[in-house]
N, CA, C, O and the ligand as a Tripos MOL2 file, in Angstrom:
@<TRIPOS>MOLECULE
protein
  249   247    63     0     0
PROTEIN
NO_CHARGES

@<TRIPOS>ATOM
      1 N           0.3600    1.1760  -17.7050 N.3       1 MET1
      2 CA          0.6770    2.5550  -17.3220 C.3       1 MET1
      3 C           1.8430    2.5520  -16.3270 C.2       1 MET1
      4 O           1.8200    1.8280  -15.3320 O.2       1 MET1
      5 N           2.8400    3.3530  -16.6030 N.am      2 GLU2
      6 CA          3.9790    3.4320  -15.6960 C.3       2 GLU2
      7 C           3.6430    4.2860  -14.4840 C.2       2 GLU2
      8 O           3.0120    5.3380  -14.5910 O.2       2 GLU2
      9 N           4.0790    3.8040  -13.3340 N.am      3 LYS3
     10 CA          3.8290    4.5410  -12.1070 C.3       3 LYS3
     11 C           5.1110    5.2590  -11.7150 C.2       3 LYS3
     12 O           6.1820    4.6550  -11.6680 O.2       3 LYS3
     13 N           4.9940    6.5710  -11.4290 N.am      4 LYS4
     14 CA          6.1670    7.3720  -11.0850 C.3       4 LYS4
     15 C           6.2780    7.5410   -9.5750 C.2       4 LYS4
     16 O           5.2730    7.6770   -8.8780 O.2       4 LYS4
     17 N           7.4900    7.5300   -9.0870 N.am      5 CYS5
     18 CA          7.7600    7.7560   -7.6650 C.3       5 CYS5
     19 C           7.3560    9.1820   -7.2900 C.2       5 CYS5
     20 O           7.7260   10.1350   -7.9760 O.2       5 CYS5
     21 N           6.5990    9.3270   -6.2020 N.am      6 SER6
     22 CA          6.1480   10.6560   -5.7990 C.3       6 SER6
     23 C           7.2780   11.4610   -5.1610 C.2       6 SER6
     24 O           7.1230   12.6640   -4.9510 O.2       6 SER6
     25 N           8.3920   10.8380   -4.8530 N.am      7 LYS7
     26 CA          9.5180   11.5370   -4.2260 C.3       7 LYS7
     27 C          10.5580   11.9820   -5.2430 C.2       7 LYS7
     28 O          11.0650   13.1010   -5.1700 O.2       7 LYS7
     29 N          10.8780   11.1050   -6.1930 N.am      8 CYS8
     30 CA         11.9900   11.4360   -7.1010 C.3       8 CYS8
     31 C          11.6420   11.2780   -8.5770 C.2       8 CYS8
     32 O          12.5020   11.4650   -9.4380 O.2       8 CYS8
     33 N          10.3770   10.9320   -8.8810 N.am      9 GLU9
     34 CA          9.9070   10.8640  -10.2660 C.3       9 GLU9
     35 C          10.4610    9.6920  -11.0760 C.2       9 GLU9
     36 O          10.2330    9.6280  -12.2830 O.2       9 GLU9
     37 N          11.1810    8.7690  -10.4460 N.am     10 SER10
     38 CA         11.6720    7.5950  -11.1600 C.3      10 SER10
     39 C          10.5360    6.5920  -11.3300 C.2      10 SER10
     40 O           9.4800    6.7340  -10.7130 O.2      10 SER10
     41 N          10.7500    5.5830  -12.1630 N.am     11 VAL11
     42 CA          9.7220    4.5710  -12.4020 C.3      11 VAL11
     43 C           9.6340    3.6420  -11.1860 C.2      11 VAL11
     44 O          10.6530    3.1840  -10.6700 O.2      11 VAL11
     45 N           8.4030    3.3710  -10.7360 N.am     12 MET12
     46 CA          8.1770    2.4590   -9.6150 C.3      12 MET12
     47 C           7.9820    1.0400  -10.1570 C.2      12 MET12
     48 O           7.3590    0.8480  -11.2020 O.2      12 MET12
     49 N           8.5160    0.0550   -9.4450 N.am     13 ILE13
     50 CA          8.4430   -1.3420   -9.8430 C.3      13 ILE13
     51 C           7.4440   -2.0570   -8.9540 C.2      13 ILE13
     52 O           7.4980   -1.9170   -7.7320 O.2      13 ILE13
     53 N           6.5190   -2.8300   -9.5480 N.am     14 GLU14
     54 CA          5.5750   -3.5830   -8.7360 C.3      14 GLU14
     55 C           6.3250   -4.6350   -7.9400 C.2      14 GLU14
     56 O           7.1990   -5.3170   -8.4740 O.2      14 GLU14
     57 N           5.9840   -4.7700   -6.6520 N.am     15 ALA15
     58 CA          6.6900   -5.6960   -5.7670 C.3      15 ALA15
     59 C           5.6880   -6.4950   -4.9530 C.2      15 ALA15
     60 O           4.4970   -6.1840   -4.9450 O.2      15 ALA15
     61 N           6.1680   -7.5210   -4.2700 N.am     16 LYS16
     62 CA          5.3110   -8.3170   -3.3930 C.3      16 LYS16
     63 C           5.8400   -8.2370   -1.9790 C.2      16 LYS16
     64 O           7.0350   -8.0420   -1.7600 O.2      16 LYS16
     65 N           4.9330   -8.3880   -1.0110 N.am     17 LEU17
     66 CA          5.3260   -8.3910    0.3860 C.3      17 LEU17
     67 C           5.7010   -9.8070    0.7920 C.2      17 LEU17
     68 O           5.0310  -10.7640    0.4040 O.2      17 LEU17
     69 N           6.7580   -9.9440    1.5620 N.am     18 ASP18
     70 CA          7.2050  -11.2620    2.0020 C.3      18 ASP18
     71 C           6.3110  -11.7850    3.1230 C.2      18 ASP18
     72 O           6.0090  -12.9770    3.1780 O.2      18 ASP18
     73 N           5.8910  -10.8930    4.0100 N.am     19 THR19
     74 CA          5.0150  -11.2970    5.1050 C.3      19 THR19
     75 C           3.5840  -11.2860    4.6130 C.2      19 THR19
     76 O           3.1060  -10.2700    4.1080 O.2      19 THR19
     77 N           2.9020  -12.3940    4.7550 N.am     20 TYR20
     78 CA          1.5480  -12.5210    4.2500 C.3      20 TYR20
     79 C           0.5620  -11.7290    5.0920 C.2      20 TYR20
     80 O           0.6560  -11.7000    6.3190 O.2      20 TYR20
     81 N          -0.3610  -11.1040    4.4360 N.am     21 GLU21
     82 CA         -1.4470  -10.3830    5.0900 C.3      21 GLU21
     83 C          -1.0190   -9.2850    6.0470 C.2      21 GLU21
     84 O          -1.0470   -9.4500    7.2670 O.2      21 GLU21
     85 N          -0.6300   -8.1840    5.4770 N.am     22 ILE22
     86 CA         -0.4810   -6.9720    6.2650 C.3      22 ILE22
     87 C          -1.7810   -6.2060    6.0760 C.2      22 ILE22
     88 O          -2.2090   -5.9660    4.9470 O.2      22 ILE22
     89 N          -2.4100   -5.8220    7.1860 N.am     23 ARG23
     90 CA         -3.6970   -5.1330    7.0840 C.3      23 ARG23
     91 C          -3.6160   -3.7650    7.7370 C.2      23 ARG23
     92 O          -2.7900   -3.5210    8.6160 O.2      23 ARG23
     93 N          -4.4910   -2.8830    7.2870 N.am     24 ALA24
     94 CA         -4.5330   -1.5290    7.8350 C.3      24 ALA24
     95 C          -5.9710   -1.1860    8.2010 C.2      24 ALA24
     96 O          -6.9160   -1.7200    7.6210 O.2      24 ALA24
     97 N          -6.1250   -0.2740    9.1840 N.am     25 TYR25
     98 CA         -7.4620    0.2180    9.5400 C.3      25 TYR25
     99 C          -7.3250    1.6400   10.0460 C.2      25 TYR25
    100 O          -6.2450    2.0760   10.4450 O.2      25 TYR25
    101 N          -8.4300    2.3460   10.0210 N.am     26 LYS26
    102 CA         -8.4330    3.7350   10.4580 C.3      26 LYS26
    103 C          -8.0060    3.8430   11.9050 C.2      26 LYS26
    104 O          -8.4030    3.0250   12.7350 O.2      26 LYS26
    105 N          -7.1990    4.8460   12.2180 N.am     27 ALA27
    106 CA         -6.6510    4.9960   13.5650 C.3      27 ALA27
    107 C          -7.7340    5.1850   14.6300 C.2      27 ALA27
    108 O          -7.5120    4.8520   15.7940 O.2      27 ALA27
    109 N          -8.8980    5.7130   14.2500 N.am     28 ASP28
    110 CA         -9.9090    6.0040   15.2680 C.3      28 ASP28
    111 C         -11.0150    4.9490   15.3590 C.2      28 ASP28
    112 O         -12.0560    5.1970   15.9680 O.2      28 ASP28
    113 N         -10.7960    3.7650   14.7540 N.am     29 VAL29
    114 CA        -11.7930    2.6940   14.8830 C.3      29 VAL29
    115 C         -11.1300    1.4310   15.4320 C.2      29 VAL29
    116 O          -9.9040    1.3160   15.4460 O.2      29 VAL29
    117 N         -11.9600    0.4840   15.8850 N.am     30 LYS30
    118 CA        -11.4220   -0.7890   16.3590 C.3      30 LYS30
    119 C         -11.1560   -1.7040   15.1670 C.2      30 LYS30
    120 O         -11.9250   -1.7100   14.2060 O.2      30 LYS30
    121 N         -10.0540   -2.4900   15.2270 N.am     31 PRO31
    122 CA         -9.7790   -3.3990   14.1170 C.3      31 PRO31
    123 C         -10.7130   -4.5990   14.1440 C.2      31 PRO31
    124 O         -10.6930   -5.3710   15.1030 O.2      31 PRO31
    125 N         -11.5270   -4.7690   13.1140 N.am     32 ASN32
    126 CA        -12.3640   -5.9580   12.9700 C.3      32 ASN32
    127 C         -12.6050   -6.1910   11.4790 C.2      32 ASN32
    128 O         -12.0810   -5.4640   10.6340 O.2      32 ASN32
    129 N         -13.4060   -7.2140   11.1670 N.am     33 ALA33
    130 CA        -13.5970   -7.5970    9.7650 C.3      33 ALA33
    131 C         -14.1530   -6.4480    8.9180 C.2      33 ALA33
    132 O         -13.8870   -6.3660    7.7190 O.2      33 ALA33
    133 N         -14.9310   -5.5570    9.5580 N.am     34 LYS34
    134 CA        -15.5290   -4.4450    8.8120 C.3      34 LYS34
    135 C         -14.5430   -3.3230    8.5360 C.2      34 LYS34
    136 O         -14.6890   -2.5990    7.5510 O.2      34 LYS34
    137 N         -13.5450   -3.1710    9.3890 N.am     35 THR35
    138 CA        -12.6580   -2.0080    9.2640 C.3      35 THR35
    139 C         -11.2830   -2.3540    8.6940 C.2      35 THR35
    140 O         -10.5830   -1.4820    8.1800 O.2      35 THR35
    141 N         -10.8960   -3.6350    8.7880 N.am     36 LEU36
    142 CA         -9.5690   -4.0140    8.2940 C.3      36 LEU36
    143 C          -9.5700   -4.1760    6.7840 C.2      36 LEU36
    144 O         -10.5200   -4.7030    6.2030 O.2      36 LEU36
    145 N          -8.5120   -3.7250    6.1660 N.am     37 SER37
    146 CA         -8.3530   -3.9220    4.7340 C.3      37 SER37
    147 C          -6.9630   -4.4910    4.4660 C.2      37 SER37
    148 O          -5.9660   -4.0280    5.0190 O.2      37 SER37
    149 N          -6.9220   -5.4950    3.6120 N.am     38 ASN38
    150 CA         -5.6250   -6.0690    3.2620 C.3      38 ASN38
    151 C          -4.7950   -5.0830    2.4540 C.2      38 ASN38
    152 O          -5.3260   -4.2690    1.6980 O.2      38 ASN38
    153 N          -3.5000   -5.1720    2.6280 N.am     39 ILE39
    154 CA         -2.5750   -4.4380    1.7740 C.3      39 ILE39
    155 C          -1.9220   -5.4730    0.8930 C.2      39 ILE39
    156 O          -1.2110   -6.3470    1.3880 O.2      39 ILE39
    157 N          -2.1470   -5.3920   -0.3910 N.am     40 ASN40
    158 CA         -1.4840   -6.3980   -1.2150 C.3      40 ASN40
    159 C          -0.7470   -5.8160   -2.4080 C.2      40 ASN40
    160 O           0.1820   -6.4380   -2.9240 O.2      40 ASN40
    161 N          -1.1480   -4.6300   -2.8560 N.am     41 ARG41
    162 CA         -0.3820   -4.0510   -3.9510 C.3      41 ARG41
    163 C           0.7100   -3.1640   -3.3810 C.2      41 ARG41
    164 O           0.4930   -2.4190   -2.4250 O.2      41 ARG41
    165 N           1.8620   -3.2540   -3.9710 N.am     42 CYS42
    166 CA          3.0240   -2.5960   -3.4190 C.3      42 CYS42
    167 C           3.9600   -2.2230   -4.5590 C.2      42 CYS42
    168 O           4.2260   -3.0360   -5.4450 O.2      42 CYS42
    169 N           4.4540   -1.0020   -4.5330 N.am     43 TYR43
    170 CA          5.3980   -0.5550   -5.5640 C.3      43 TYR43
    171 C           6.6370    0.0030   -4.9020 C.2      43 TYR43
    172 O           6.5480    0.7250   -3.9090 O.2      43 TYR43
    173 N           7.7990   -0.3320   -5.4510 N.am     44 VAL44
    174 CA          9.0630    0.1320   -4.8980 C.3      44 VAL44
    175 C           9.7860    0.9810   -5.9350 C.2      44 VAL44
    176 O           9.8540    0.6200   -7.1100 O.2      44 VAL44
    177 N          10.3210    2.1060   -5.4900 N.am     45 CYS45
    178 CA         11.1400    2.9360   -6.3770 C.3      45 CYS45
    179 C          12.5560    2.3810   -6.3690 C.2      45 CYS45
    180 O          13.1810    2.2730   -5.3150 O.2      45 CYS45
    181 N          13.0630    2.0270   -7.5580 N.am     46 SER46
    182 CA         14.3950    1.4330   -7.6230 C.3      46 SER46
    183 C          15.4820    2.4930   -7.5350 C.2      46 SER46
    184 O          16.6660    2.1540   -7.5180 O.2      46 SER46
    185 N          15.1120    3.7610   -7.4790 N.am     47 ASN47
    186 CA         16.1010    4.8280   -7.3450 C.3      47 ASN47
    187 C          16.2880    5.2540   -5.8950 C.2      47 ASN47
    188 O          17.4100    5.2490   -5.3880 O.2      47 ASN47
    189 N          15.1820    5.6300   -5.2120 N.am     48 CYS48
    190 CA         15.3230    6.1550   -3.8430 C.3      48 CYS48
    191 C          14.8370    5.1700   -2.7820 C.2      48 CYS48
    192 O          15.0730    5.3900   -1.5940 O.2      48 CYS48
    193 N          14.1540    4.0760   -3.1860 N.am     49 GLY49
    194 CA         13.7190    3.0750   -2.2130 C.3      49 GLY49
    195 C          12.3590    3.3370   -1.6120 C.2      49 GLY49
    196 O          11.9010    2.5740   -0.7610 O.2      49 GLY49
    197 N          11.7010    4.4060   -2.0380 N.am     50 PHE50
    198 CA         10.3660    4.7110   -1.5170 C.3      50 PHE50
    199 C           9.4080    3.5740   -1.8470 C.2      50 PHE50
    200 O           9.4630    3.0150   -2.9430 O.2      50 PHE50
    201 N           8.5140    3.2220   -0.8930 N.am     51 ILE51
    202 CA          7.5320    2.1640   -1.1030 C.3      51 ILE51
    203 C           6.1280    2.7470   -1.0390 C.2      51 ILE51
    204 O           5.8030    3.5010   -0.1210 O.2      51 ILE51
    205 N           5.2980    2.3980   -2.0140 N.am     52 ASP52
    206 CA          3.8880    2.7550   -2.0470 C.3      52 ASP52
    207 C           3.0710    1.5040   -1.7580 C.2      52 ASP52
    208 O           3.2500    0.4790   -2.4160 O.2      52 ASP52
    209 N           2.1750    1.5810   -0.7770 N.am     53 PHE53
    210 CA          1.2740    0.4710   -0.4710 C.3      53 PHE53
    211 C          -0.1460    0.8390   -0.8850 C.2      53 PHE53
    212 O          -0.5270    2.0080   -0.8300 O.2      53 PHE53
    213 N          -0.9210   -0.1460   -1.2950 N.am     54 TYR54
    214 CA         -2.3330    0.0770   -1.6010 C.3      54 TYR54
    215 C          -3.1920   -0.9010   -0.8160 C.2      54 TYR54
    216 O          -2.9070   -2.0980   -0.7820 O.2      54 TYR54
    217 N          -4.2470   -0.3880   -0.1820 N.am     55 VAL55
    218 CA         -5.2050   -1.2780    0.4720 C.3      55 VAL55
    219 C          -6.1900   -1.7960   -0.5750 C.2      55 VAL55
    220 O          -6.4280   -1.1510   -1.5960 O.2      55 VAL55
    221 N          -6.7560   -2.9730   -0.3020 N.am     56 GLU56
    222 CA         -7.7240   -3.5660   -1.2240 C.3      56 GLU56
    223 C          -9.0570   -2.8230   -1.2140 C.2      56 GLU56
    224 O          -9.7350   -2.7330   -2.2380 O.2      56 GLU56
    225 N          -9.4260   -2.2930   -0.0490 N.am     57 GLU57
    226 CA        -10.7430   -1.6720    0.0870 C.3      57 GLU57
    227 C         -10.6330   -0.2420    0.6340 C.2      57 GLU57
    228 O         -10.9110   -0.0040    1.8090 O.2      57 GLU57
    229 N         -10.2350    0.6910   -0.2060 N.am     58 PRO58
    230 CA        -10.0410    2.0730    0.2600 C.3      58 PRO58
    231 C         -11.3200    2.7150    0.7970 C.2      58 PRO58
    232 O         -11.2580    3.6780    1.5610 O.2      58 PRO58
    233 N         -12.5000    2.1730    0.3940 N.am     59 GLU59
    234 CA        -13.7620    2.7470    0.8890 C.3      59 GLU59
    235 C         -13.9010    2.5990    2.4050 C.2      59 GLU59
    236 O         -14.6570    3.3430    3.0310 O.2      59 GLU59
    237 N         -13.1780    1.6440    2.9980 N.am     60 LYS60
    238 CA        -13.2300    1.4740    4.4490 C.3      60 LYS60
    239 C         -12.5770    2.6380    5.2010 C.2      60 LYS60
    240 O         -12.6980    2.7350    6.4220 O.2      60 LYS60
    241 N         -11.9000    3.5020    4.4860 N.am     61 PHE61
    242 CA        -11.1910    4.6110    5.1320 C.3      61 PHE61
    243 C         -11.9210    5.9410    4.9560 C.2      61 PHE61
    244 O         -11.3840    6.9950    5.2960 O.2      61 PHE61
    245 N         -13.1410    5.8930    4.4270 N.am     62 LYS62
    246 CA        -13.9070    7.1210    4.2260 C.3      62 LYS62
    247 C         -14.6050    7.5250    5.5010 C.2      62 LYS62
    248 O         -15.3030    8.5390    5.5280 O.2      62 LYS62
    249 ZN         11.9880    7.4860   -5.7760 Zn       63 ZN63
@<TRIPOS>BOND
     1     1     2 1
     2     2     3 1
     3     3     4 2
     4     3     5 am
     5     5     6 1
     6     6     7 1
     7     7     8 2
     8     7     9 am
     9     9    10 1
    10    10    11 1
    11    11    12 2
    12    11    13 am
    13    13    14 1
    14    14    15 1
    15    15    16 2
    16    15    17 am
    17    17    18 1
    18    18    19 1
    19    19    20 2
    20    19    21 am
    21    21    22 1
    22    22    23 1
    23    23    24 2
    24    23    25 am
    25    25    26 1
    26    26    27 1
    27    27    28 2
    28    27    29 am
    29    29    30 1
    30    30    31 1
    31    31    32 2
    32    31    33 am
    33    33    34 1
    34    34    35 1
    35    35    36 2
    36    35    37 am
    37    37    38 1
    38    38    39 1
    39    39    40 2
    40    39    41 am
    41    41    42 1
    42    42    43 1
    43    43    44 2
    44    43    45 am
    45    45    46 1
    46    46    47 1
    47    47    48 2
    48    47    49 am
    49    49    50 1
    50    50    51 1
    51    51    52 2
    52    51    53 am
    53    53    54 1
    54    54    55 1
    55    55    56 2
    56    55    57 am
    57    57    58 1
    58    58    59 1
    59    59    60 2
    60    59    61 am
    61    61    62 1
    62    62    63 1
    63    63    64 2
    64    63    65 am
    65    65    66 1
    66    66    67 1
    67    67    68 2
    68    67    69 am
    69    69    70 1
    70    70    71 1
    71    71    72 2
    72    71    73 am
    73    73    74 1
    74    74    75 1
    75    75    76 2
    76    75    77 am
    77    77    78 1
    78    78    79 1
    79    79    80 2
    80    79    81 am
    81    81    82 1
    82    82    83 1
    83    83    84 2
    84    83    85 am
    85    85    86 1
    86    86    87 1
    87    87    88 2
    88    87    89 am
    89    89    90 1
    90    90    91 1
    91    91    92 2
    92    91    93 am
    93    93    94 1
    94    94    95 1
    95    95    96 2
    96    95    97 am
    97    97    98 1
    98    98    99 1
    99    99   100 2
   100    99   101 am
   101   101   102 1
   102   102   103 1
   103   103   104 2
   104   103   105 am
   105   105   106 1
   106   106   107 1
   107   107   108 2
   108   107   109 am
   109   109   110 1
   110   110   111 1
   111   111   112 2
   112   111   113 am
   113   113   114 1
   114   114   115 1
   115   115   116 2
   116   115   117 am
   117   117   118 1
   118   118   119 1
   119   119   120 2
   120   119   121 am
   121   121   122 1
   122   122   123 1
   123   123   124 2
   124   123   125 am
   125   125   126 1
   126   126   127 1
   127   127   128 2
   128   127   129 am
   129   129   130 1
   130   130   131 1
   131   131   132 2
   132   131   133 am
   133   133   134 1
   134   134   135 1
   135   135   136 2
   136   135   137 am
   137   137   138 1
   138   138   139 1
   139   139   140 2
   140   139   141 am
   141   141   142 1
   142   142   143 1
   143   143   144 2
   144   143   145 am
   145   145   146 1
   146   146   147 1
   147   147   148 2
   148   147   149 am
   149   149   150 1
   150   150   151 1
   151   151   152 2
   152   151   153 am
   153   153   154 1
   154   154   155 1
   155   155   156 2
   156   155   157 am
   157   157   158 1
   158   158   159 1
   159   159   160 2
   160   159   161 am
   161   161   162 1
   162   162   163 1
   163   163   164 2
   164   163   165 am
   165   165   166 1
   166   166   167 1
   167   167   168 2
   168   167   169 am
   169   169   170 1
   170   170   171 1
   171   171   172 2
   172   171   173 am
   173   173   174 1
   174   174   175 1
   175   175   176 2
   176   175   177 am
   177   177   178 1
   178   178   179 1
   179   179   180 2
   180   179   181 am
   181   181   182 1
   182   182   183 1
   183   183   184 2
   184   183   185 am
   185   185   186 1
   186   186   187 1
   187   187   188 2
   188   187   189 am
   189   189   190 1
   190   190   191 1
   191   191   192 2
   192   191   193 am
   193   193   194 1
   194   194   195 1
   195   195   196 2
   196   195   197 am
   197   197   198 1
   198   198   199 1
   199   199   200 2
   200   199   201 am
   201   201   202 1
   202   202   203 1
   203   203   204 2
   204   203   205 am
   205   205   206 1
   206   206   207 1
   207   207   208 2
   208   207   209 am
   209   209   210 1
   210   210   211 1
   211   211   212 2
   212   211   213 am
   213   213   214 1
   214   214   215 1
   215   215   216 2
   216   215   217 am
   217   217   218 1
   218   218   219 1
   219   219   220 2
   220   219   221 am
   221   221   222 1
   222   222   223 1
   223   223   224 2
   224   223   225 am
   225   225   226 1
   226   226   227 1
   227   227   228 2
   228   227   229 am
   229   229   230 1
   230   230   231 1
   231   231   232 2
   232   231   233 am
   233   233   234 1
   234   234   235 1
   235   235   236 2
   236   235   237 am
   237   237   238 1
   238   238   239 1
   239   239   240 2
   240   239   241 am
   241   241   242 1
   242   242   243 1
   243   243   244 2
   244   243   245 am
   245   245   246 1
   246   246   247 1
   247   247   248 2
@<TRIPOS>SUBSTRUCTURE
     1 MET1         2 RESIDUE 1 A MET
     2 GLU2         6 RESIDUE 1 A GLU
     3 LYS3        10 RESIDUE 1 A LYS
     4 LYS4        14 RESIDUE 1 A LYS
     5 CYS5        18 RESIDUE 1 A CYS
     6 SER6        22 RESIDUE 1 A SER
     7 LYS7        26 RESIDUE 1 A LYS
     8 CYS8        30 RESIDUE 1 A CYS
     9 GLU9        34 RESIDUE 1 A GLU
    10 SER10       38 RESIDUE 1 A SER
    11 VAL11       42 RESIDUE 1 A VAL
    12 MET12       46 RESIDUE 1 A MET
    13 ILE13       50 RESIDUE 1 A ILE
    14 GLU14       54 RESIDUE 1 A GLU
    15 ALA15       58 RESIDUE 1 A ALA
    16 LYS16       62 RESIDUE 1 A LYS
    17 LEU17       66 RESIDUE 1 A LEU
    18 ASP18       70 RESIDUE 1 A ASP
    19 THR19       74 RESIDUE 1 A THR
    20 TYR20       78 RESIDUE 1 A TYR
    21 GLU21       82 RESIDUE 1 A GLU
    22 ILE22       86 RESIDUE 1 A ILE
    23 ARG23       90 RESIDUE 1 A ARG
    24 ALA24       94 RESIDUE 1 A ALA
    25 TYR25       98 RESIDUE 1 A TYR
    26 LYS26      102 RESIDUE 1 A LYS
    27 ALA27      106 RESIDUE 1 A ALA
    28 ASP28      110 RESIDUE 1 A ASP
    29 VAL29      114 RESIDUE 1 A VAL
    30 LYS30      118 RESIDUE 1 A LYS
    31 PRO31      122 RESIDUE 1 A PRO
    32 ASN32      126 RESIDUE 1 A ASN
    33 ALA33      130 RESIDUE 1 A ALA
    34 LYS34      134 RESIDUE 1 A LYS
    35 THR35      138 RESIDUE 1 A THR
    36 LEU36      142 RESIDUE 1 A LEU
    37 SER37      146 RESIDUE 1 A SER
    38 ASN38      150 RESIDUE 1 A ASN
    39 ILE39      154 RESIDUE 1 A ILE
    40 ASN40      158 RESIDUE 1 A ASN
    41 ARG41      162 RESIDUE 1 A ARG
    42 CYS42      166 RESIDUE 1 A CYS
    43 TYR43      170 RESIDUE 1 A TYR
    44 VAL44      174 RESIDUE 1 A VAL
    45 CYS45      178 RESIDUE 1 A CYS
    46 SER46      182 RESIDUE 1 A SER
    47 ASN47      186 RESIDUE 1 A ASN
    48 CYS48      190 RESIDUE 1 A CYS
    49 GLY49      194 RESIDUE 1 A GLY
    50 PHE50      198 RESIDUE 1 A PHE
    51 ILE51      202 RESIDUE 1 A ILE
    52 ASP52      206 RESIDUE 1 A ASP
    53 PHE53      210 RESIDUE 1 A PHE
    54 TYR54      214 RESIDUE 1 A TYR
    55 VAL55      218 RESIDUE 1 A VAL
    56 GLU56      222 RESIDUE 1 A GLU
    57 GLU57      226 RESIDUE 1 A GLU
    58 PRO58      230 RESIDUE 1 A PRO
    59 GLU59      234 RESIDUE 1 A GLU
    60 LYS60      238 RESIDUE 1 A LYS
    61 PHE61      242 RESIDUE 1 A PHE
    62 LYS62      246 RESIDUE 1 A LYS
    63 ZN63       249 GROUP 0 **** ****
């Protein structure tokens, strides 16, 4: 399935992060093993440069 850029509607290209293990957590919690989620999927728009990141465990943000 092709992924479209949410800014300019161009096709997004799957990309990899150069820095290993970028993690995210909810702004109102402390960062620990229960709240941190890896970011590993990443898509770049080859037209406008917009980047989409995906966390591995989105349920941690509910
Ligand atoms: Zn774009």
